[in-house]
Backbone as CSV, one residue per row, in Angstrom:
resi,resn,N_x,N_y,N_z,CA_x,CA_y,CA_z,C_x,C_y,C_z
1,MET,-0.705,10.475,-15.150,0.644,10.018,-15.407,1.563,10.331,-14.219
2,ALA,1.406,11.505,-13.629,2.241,11.884,-12.482,1.981,10.955,-11.297
3,GLU,0.714,10.544,-11.102,0.393,9.634,-10.000,1.042,8.269,-10.212
4,ARG,1.048,7.807,-11.452,1.678,6.513,-11.748,3.172,6.563,-11.432
5,LEU,3.814,7.658,-11.783,5.239,7.829,-11.489,5.464,7.892,-9.974
6,ALA,4.589,8.577,-9.260,4.715,8.675,-7.801,4.582,7.299,-7.160
7,ILE,3.646,6.488,-7.657,3.477,5.132,-7.128,4.710,4.296,-7.434
8,GLN,5.219,4.387,-8.654,6.413,3.633,-9.023,7.603,4.020,-8.145
9,THR,7.749,5.293,-7.873,8.838,5.758,-7.013,8.679,5.200,-5.596
10,ALA,7.446,5.182,-5.080,7.202,4.632,-3.742,7.537,3.145,-3.703
11,VAL,7.173,2.413,-4.752,7.489,0.989,-4.825,9.005,0.787,-4.854
12,GLU,9.701,1.598,-5.611,11.164,1.495,-5.674,11.804,1.767,-4.311
13,LYS,11.255,2.719,-3.565,11.764,2.993,-2.216,11.551,1.773,-1.321
14,LEU,10.380,1.157,-1.420,10.099,-0.038,-0.628,11.066,-1.161,-0.991
15,GLU,11.321,-1.342,-2.277,12.263,-2.373,-2.711,13.666,-2.111,-2.166
16,ALA,14.066,-0.854,-2.152,15.424,-0.488,-1.728,15.609,-0.563,-0.214
17,VAL,14.622,-0.094,0.531,14.772,0.045,1.980,14.071,-1.080,2.740
18,GLY,13.055,-1.654,2.152,12.314,-2.736,2.806,11.523,-2.255,3.999
19,GLU,11.478,-3.101,5.021,10.665,-2.805,6.203,11.126,-1.571,6.968
20,ARG,12.311,-1.104,6.689,12.836,0.103,7.364,12.340,1.392,6.714
21,LEU,11.534,1.284,5.665,10.995,2.485,5.017,10.181,3.265,6.055
22,PRO,10.573,4.505,6.338,9.927,5.249,7.426,8.608,5.910,6.998
23,PHE,7.836,6.284,8.023,6.706,7.181,7.805,7.303,8.524,7.393
24,PRO,6.798,9.235,6.460,5.473,9.173,5.873,5.390,8.383,4.568
25,HIS,6.381,7.575,4.260,6.383,6.853,2.988,5.572,5.570,3.040
26,GLN,5.320,5.073,4.242,4.473,3.897,4.420,3.817,3.992,5.785
27,SER,2.757,3.217,5.969,2.047,3.252,7.234,1.248,1.966,7.397
28,ALA,0.982,1.599,8.644,0.121,0.452,8.922,-1.331,0.828,8.608
29,VAL,-2.107,-0.156,8.218,-3.550,0.024,8.046,-4.190,-0.538,9.306
30,LYS,-4.982,0.262,9.994,-5.592,-0.158,11.255,-6.412,-1.432,11.076
31,ALA,-6.263,-2.335,12.049,-7.015,-3.590,12.097,-6.838,-4.445,10.844
32,SER,-5.649,-4.406,10.270,-5.380,-5.178,9.053,-3.936,-5.660,9.053
33,LYS,-3.689,-6.704,8.286,-2.326,-7.219,8.129,-1.607,-6.543,6.967
34,VAL,-2.306,-5.702,6.222,-1.676,-5.018,5.093,-1.174,-3.649,5.534
35,ARG,-0.269,-3.102,4.748,0.285,-1.772,4.978,0.008,-0.929,3.742
36,GLU,0.111,0.380,3.892,-0.099,1.252,2.749,1.174,2.002,2.404
37,LEU,1.468,2.054,1.124,2.513,2.945,0.637,1.887,4.323,0.520
38,ARG,2.641,5.358,0.815,2.132,6.728,0.785,2.963,7.534,-0.213
39,PRO,2.644,7.383,-1.517,3.408,8.110,-2.535,3.433,9.610,-2.256
40,ARG,4.549,10.214,-2.654,4.763,11.653,-2.466,4.644,12.028,-0.995
41,ALA,5.160,11.132,-0.127,5.151,11.343,1.332,3.744,11.617,1.855
42,GLY,2.748,10.964,1.262,1.368,11.089,1.713,0.547,12.114,0.974
43,ARG,1.136,12.829,0.048,0.393,13.867,-0.671,-0.349,13.319,-1.893
44,SER,-0.153,12.055,-2.208,-0.869,11.433,-3.321,-2.260,11.013,-2.857
45,ARG,-3.206,11.022,-3.763,-4.553,10.594,-3.400,-4.731,9.090,-3.528
46,TRP,-3.686,8.350,-3.896,-3.759,6.899,-4.084,-2.839,6.180,-3.113
47,ARG,-3.281,4.996,-2.688,-2.539,4.198,-1.730,-2.403,2.752,-2.217
48,PRO,-1.205,2.358,-2.658,-0.970,0.944,-2.922,-0.942,0.202,-1.578
49,LEU,-1.669,-0.878,-1.487,-1.722,-1.680,-0.273,-0.880,-2.928,-0.493
50,TYR,-0.030,-3.236,0.466,0.933,-4.315,0.268,1.133,-5.116,1.542
51,ALA,1.770,-6.266,1.385,2.189,-7.095,2.513,3.457,-7.825,2.109
52,ARG,4.160,-8.289,3.084,5.342,-9.100,2.822,4.914,-10.569,2.854
53,VAL,5.246,-11.281,1.798,4.967,-12.708,1.707,6.317,-13.387,1.545
54,LYS,6.726,-14.085,2.602,8.070,-14.660,2.691,9.094,-13.541,2.552
55,ARG,9.851,-13.507,1.484,10.863,-12.446,1.325,10.489,-11.433,0.255
56,THR,9.236,-11.437,-0.155,8.802,-10.575,-1.248,7.682,-9.638,-0.793
57,PHE,7.778,-8.379,-1.183,6.687,-7.446,-0.956,5.729,-7.562,-2.133
58,VAL,4.440,-7.700,-1.834,3.427,-7.884,-2.871,2.411,-6.744,-2.779
59,ILE,2.234,-6.023,-3.891,1.175,-5.010,-3.964,-0.124,-5.772,-4.200
60,LEU,-1.063,-5.644,-3.293,-2.290,-6.428,-3.327,-3.468,-5.678,-3.938
61,SER,-3.488,-4.373,-3.786,-4.517,-3.538,-4.407,-4.085,-2.079,-4.313
62,VAL,-4.806,-1.234,-5.008,-4.571,0.211,-4.953,-5.926,0.861,-4.753
63,GLY,-5.987,1.762,-3.784,-7.251,2.438,-3.507,-7.026,3.909,-3.226
64,PRO,-8.126,4.638,-3.094,-8.010,6.070,-2.783,-7.562,6.290,-1.344
65,GLU,-6.984,7.430,-1.086,-6.578,7.809,0.263,-7.822,7.834,1.156
66,ALA,-7.707,7.346,2.386,-8.859,7.153,3.268,-9.621,8.446,3.577
67,GLU,-8.933,9.559,3.743,-9.639,10.802,4.070,-10.395,11.359,2.868
68,ILE,-9.962,11.000,1.674,-10.640,11.462,0.461,-11.866,10.604,0.171
69,ASP,-11.720,9.279,0.336,-12.795,8.333,0.016,-12.687,7.140,0.957
70,ALA,-13.290,7.247,2.138,-13.178,6.199,3.157,-13.772,4.881,2.676
71,ARG,-14.885,4.927,1.988,-15.518,3.691,1.507,-14.652,3.016,0.445
72,GLY,-14.098,3.811,-0.468,-13.215,3.265,-1.492,-11.964,2.663,-0.880
73,PHE,-11.422,3.327,0.135,-10.251,2.795,0.826,-10.610,1.481,1.509
74,GLY,-11.757,1.440,2.148,-12.205,0.213,2.812,-12.360,-0.945,1.834
75,ARG,-12.915,-0.663,0.664,-13.051,-1.704,-0.360,-11.679,-2.201,-0.816
76,ALA,-10.737,-1.284,-0.984,-9.388,-1.665,-1.409,-8.705,-2.512,-0.339
77,VAL,-8.922,-2.188,0.930,-8.343,-2.976,2.027,-8.935,-4.382,2.020
78,LYS,-10.246,-4.483,1.856,-10.882,-5.809,1.804,-10.341,-6.629,0.641
79,ALA,-10.190,-6.010,-0.510,-9.648,-6.714,-1.678,-8.224,-7.170,-1.400
80,ALA,-7.424,-6.315,-0.775,-6.034,-6.667,-0.456,-5.988,-7.838,0.520
81,GLU,-6.831,-7.796,1.552,-6.852,-8.882,2.528,-7.284,-10.198,1.879
82,GLN,-8.257,-10.136,0.981,-8.707,-11.334,0.273,-7.571,-11.910,-0.581
83,ARG,-6.899,-11.061,-1.320,-5.783,-11.524,-2.145,-4.660,-12.103,-1.291
84,LEU,-4.392,-11.463,-0.151,-3.351,-11.968,0.741,-3.714,-13.361,1.239
85,SER,-4.960,-13.571,1.618,-5.357,-14.892,2.096,-5.254,-15.936,0.978
86,GLU,-5.550,-15.556,-0.262,-5.430,-16.479,-1.393,-3.972,-16.834,-1.657
87,ILE,-3.086,-15.874,-1.516,-1.655,-16.118,-1.754,-1.101,-17.062,-0.692
88,LYS,-1.529,-16.886,0.543,-0.981,-17.671,1.651,-1.554,-19.083,1.722
89,GLU,-2.595,-19.397,0.965,-3.193,-20.734,0.991,-2.310,-21.771,0.375
């Protein structure tokens, strides 16, 4: 339940501040067009992956933090990229 609240708070920060949301609250994902929200300033084990589509931020997937589960994070990034390509079609 606490993780869900942390994710919701991170999403609200993104909605309020937009692209100006600073690190450690968001970060680029290497070699990808998606970005990661970092709930609890990076102390959460979950990462919502998002992109901006026109004027809207879209959460594309949620995965584990990369240092905790690199393979799970990689799968979440692939899913996010696939969803992003479907949205942009």
